[in-house]
C-alpha positions in Angstrom: 0.0 0.0 0.0 1.6 3.2 -1.2 0.8 6.1 1.2 -0.8 9.1 -0.4 0.5 12.6 -0.2 -1.6 14.5 2.4 -3.3 11.3 3.5 -4.2 12.5 6.9 -5.9 15.6 5.6 -7.6 13.6 2.9 -9.0 11.2 5.6 -10.3 14.2 7.6 -12.1 15.5 4.4 -13.4 11.9 3.7 -14.9 11.7 7.2 -16.6 15.1 6.8 -18.0 14.3 3.4 -18.8 10.8 4.3 -20.8 11.8 7.4 -22.8 14.2 5.2 -23.4 11.4 2.7 -24.5 9.1 5.5 -27.0 11.7 6.9 -28.4 12.2 3.4 -28.9 8.4 3.2 -31.0 8.5 6.3 -28.5 7.6 9.0 -28.1 9.5 12.2 -25.1 11.8 12.3 -22.2 10.7 14.5 -22.2 12.0 18.1 -19.3 13.7 19.7 -18.6 10.5 21.7 -18.0 8.3 18.7 -14.4 7.5 18.2 -12.6 8.1 14.9 -12.1 4.4 14.7 -15.8 3.8 14.7 -16.4 6.6 12.2 -13.9 5.1 9.8 -15.3 1.6 10.0 -18.9 2.8 9.7 -18.2 5.0 6.7 -16.1 2.3 5.0 -18.9 -0.3 5.4 -21.5 2.2 4.2 -19.5 3.0 1.0 -18.8 -0.7 0.4 -22.5 -1.5 0.8 -23.5 1.3 -1.6 -20.8 0.0 -4.0 -18.9 3.3 -4.1 -15.6 1.7 -3.1 -14.4 -1.8 -3.7 -14.2 -3.9 -0.5 -10.8 -5.0 1.0 -9.9 -8.6 1.2 -11.2 -10.2 4.4 -7.7 -10.8 5.8 -6.6 -7.2 5.2 -9.7 -5.4 6.7 -8.0 -3.4 9.4 -8.0 0.3 10.4 -5.0 1.5 8.3 -6.3 -0.1 5.2 -9.8 1.3 5.7 -8.4 4.7 6.3 -6.3 4.4 3.1 -9.4 3.3 1.1 -11.4 6.3 2.4 -8.5 8.6 1.5 -8.4 7.1 -2.0 -12.2 7.5 -2.4 -12.1 11.2 -1.5 -9.1 11.9 -3.7 -11.0 10.6 -6.7 -14.0 12.7 -5.8 -12.1 16.0 -5.5 -11.6 18.2 -8.6 -8.2 18.0 -10.4 -6.7 21.2 -9.0 -7.7 20.8 -5.4 -5.1 21.8 -2.8 -5.1 18.4 -1.1 -4.1 16.7 -4.3 -0.9 18.8 -4.9 
């Protein structure tokens, strides 16, 4: 797995956009007490269920890989000249 440039910032953006997507789909928004780990896993599973991202292999379904998948997902959604892609 090759680490993306600005991966941490891309993940923050993915969590923000992903939460809005989940709310638009009818899910309750995350509360302040939800951990980042729970948010990452919930959003990953929602996006896989909606077939917006390809699922990881069962043996490599862990937090770092889920975070990487979310960062890849948001990087593909951003416009070409976005500051996080530079």
